[in-house]
C-alpha positions in Angstrom: 17.6 -6.1 4.9 16.0 -5.4 8.2 12.6 -6.6 8.6 9.7 -5.0 11.1 6.6 -5.5 12.4 3.8 -3.4 12.3 1.2 -3.6 15.3 -2.4 -1.9 14.8 -6.1 -2.1 15.8 -7.8 0.3 13.2 -7.9 1.9 9.9 -4.0 1.5 9.8 -3.4 5.1 8.5 -0.2 5.4 9.9 0.9 1.8 8.6 -0.2 3.4 4.9 1.9 6.3 5.9 5.0 3.5 6.6 4.3 1.6 3.9 4.1 4.6 1.0 7.2 6.5 2.6 9.2 2.6 1.9 8.3 2.1 -1.5 8.7 5.9 -2.7 12.2 5.9 -0.6 13.5 2.3 -1.3 14.3 1.4 2.0 16.5 -1.0 2.6 13.9 -2.9 5.2 10.9 -4.7 4.6 7.5 -4.9 6.5 7.1 -8.4 7.4 4.2 -8.8 9.1 0.8 -6.8 10.3 -0.2 -8.0 13.9 -3.8 -7.1 14.7 -6.5 -7.4 17.7 -9.1 -6.4 16.2 -10.2 -9.6 13.3 -12.0 -7.2 10.7 -10.3 -4.3 11.0 -8.9 -2.3 7.9 -5.4 -2.4 8.4 -5.7 -5.8 7.3 -7.0 -5.2 4.5 -4.6 -2.6 4.0 -1.6 -5.1 4.4 -3.5 -7.2 2.1 -3.6 -4.9 -0.8 0.2 -4.0 0.3 0.8 -8.0 0.1 2.2 -8.1 3.4 1.3 -11.5 5.9 -1.2 -10.7 8.7 -1.6 -12.5 12.2 -5.4 -11.0 13.7 -6.2 -12.6 17.0 -8.9 -12.0 19.7 -7.2 -11.6 23.0 -10.2 -13.0 25.3 -10.0 -16.5 22.9 -6.7 -16.8 25.2 -6.3 -17.6 28.9 -4.1 -14.5 29.3 -2.1 -11.9 28.1 0.7 -13.8 28.3 -0.5 -16.3 26.4 -1.6 -14.6 23.1 1.9 -12.2 23.4 3.7 -15.6 23.2 1.7 -16.9 20.0 2.7 -13.3 18.9 6.3 -14.0 19.3 6.2 -17.0 17.5 4.6 -15.0 14.4 7.4 -12.7 14.9 10.2 -15.2 15.3 8.7 -17.2 11.9 8.9 -13.7 9.7 12.2 -12.9 11.3 11.1 -9.4 12.5 14.1 -7.2 14.3 11.6 -4.5 15.1 8.2 -3.9 16.5 6.6 -0.2 15.2 3.0 0.3 17.1 0.8 2.3 14.8 -2.4 2.6 16.5 -2.3 -0.6 18.5 -4.6 0.0 21.5 -3.4 -2.3 23.8 -0.4 -2.0 26.4 2.5 -4.0 25.8 3.1 -7.2 28.6 6.6 -8.3 30.1 6.4 -11.5 27.6 6.4 -9.0 24.6 8.7 -6.6 26.0 11.4 -8.9 27.2 11.7 -10.8 23.8 12.3 -7.0 22.0 13.1 -4.9 24.6 14.8 -1.7 23.2 13.1 -2.7 19.8 9.7 -1.8 20.2 8.4 1.8 19.4 5.0 3.4 19.9 4.0 7.0 18.5 1.5 8.5 20.8 -0.5 12.0 19.6 0.7 14.2 22.2 3.8 15.8 23.4 4.3 13.4 26.3 4.7 13.6 29.1 1.5 15.5 28.6 -1.6 13.7 27.8 -0.5 9.9 28.1 -3.5 7.2 27.5 -6.3 7.3 25.4 -7.6 10.1 23.6 -4.8 12.3 23.9 -5.9 15.1 21.6 -9.5 15.3 23.1 -7.8 15.8 26.4 -5.3 18.8 24.8 -8.1 20.2 23.0 -9.9 20.0 27.0 -6.9 21.6 28.6 -7.2 24.4 26.2 -3.9 23.9 25.4 -2.1 26.3 22.9 0.4 23.9 21.4 0.0 20.1 21.0 2.0 17.2 19.1 2.9 13.7 18.8 5.9 11.9 20.1 7.6 8.5 19.0 9.0 7.2 22.1 10.3 3.4 23.0 8.0 1.4 24.8 8.3 0.2 28.3 6.3 -0.9 31.0 4.4 2.0 31.8 1.7 3.7 29.7 3.6 5.9 27.1 6.8 6.5 29.6 9.2 5.1 27.7 12.8 7.5 26.4 11.5 10.1 23.9 12.9 9.7 20.7 11.6 12.5 18.3 8.7 15.2 18.9 7.0 17.5 16.7 4.3 20.0 17.3 1.7 22.1 16.1 0.1 25.7 17.0 -3.9 25.4 17.9 -5.5 28.4 16.3 -7.8 30.2 18.3 -11.2 29.0 18.2 -10.0 25.5 16.4 -12.2 22.4 16.2 -11.2 19.4 17.2 -11.5 18.2 14.2 -9.0 20.1 12.7 -6.6 19.8 14.8 -7.3 15.8 14.9 -6.5 16.2 11.0 -3.4 18.0 11.5 -1.9 15.7 14.2 -2.6 13.0 12.0 -1.0 14.3 8.8 2.3 15.2 11.2 2.3 11.4 12.5 2.1 10.4 8.7 5.4 12.4 8.3 7.2 12.1 11.4 7.0 8.4 12.2 7.6 7.2 8.6 11.6 9.4 9.3 11.8 7.7 12.4 11.3 4.4 11.5 13.9 5.0 8.6 16.5 6.0 11.1 16.1 3.3 13.6 16.4 0.4 10.9 19.0 2.5 9.2 21.2 3.1 12.4 20.8 -0.6 13.9 
């Protein structure tokens, strides 16, 4: 059975979508641990309800990114993790973690990359007045949202549509596409 980790920083809606799909479709895989850089984040409550161990840390408590990433690697090895899926993890992955799991770290980003990388991608797209927006699932590399694209999905923006409506539809798209891509990657590896 394939074991994976989910990294998240916030409410964990993508985490929940992954878990719900995993259970519904009875994947031959296991979410082994949740890694969170925000102690007290709602995703930790969700993990506890699902019976999944978690590791929460405060980055500033460590002398460097390499130090906290080494601690994360120890947790991942302890739980025999093969894949890492970023689900709203608001930190760039550094070389320590990237080298240990190269080709096995995947992110979901709320834009049609390469357009609108980085923070507030939906807001960036809204401000730019795009007529088509979407999400991208991609491998993580050294850059910010620059890794090879695995899959994308798009929505059309209605004339005069409010930002909140676009965000809601984008999240619904994430909750459908990301679990599908994760399942496929786990089955192929």
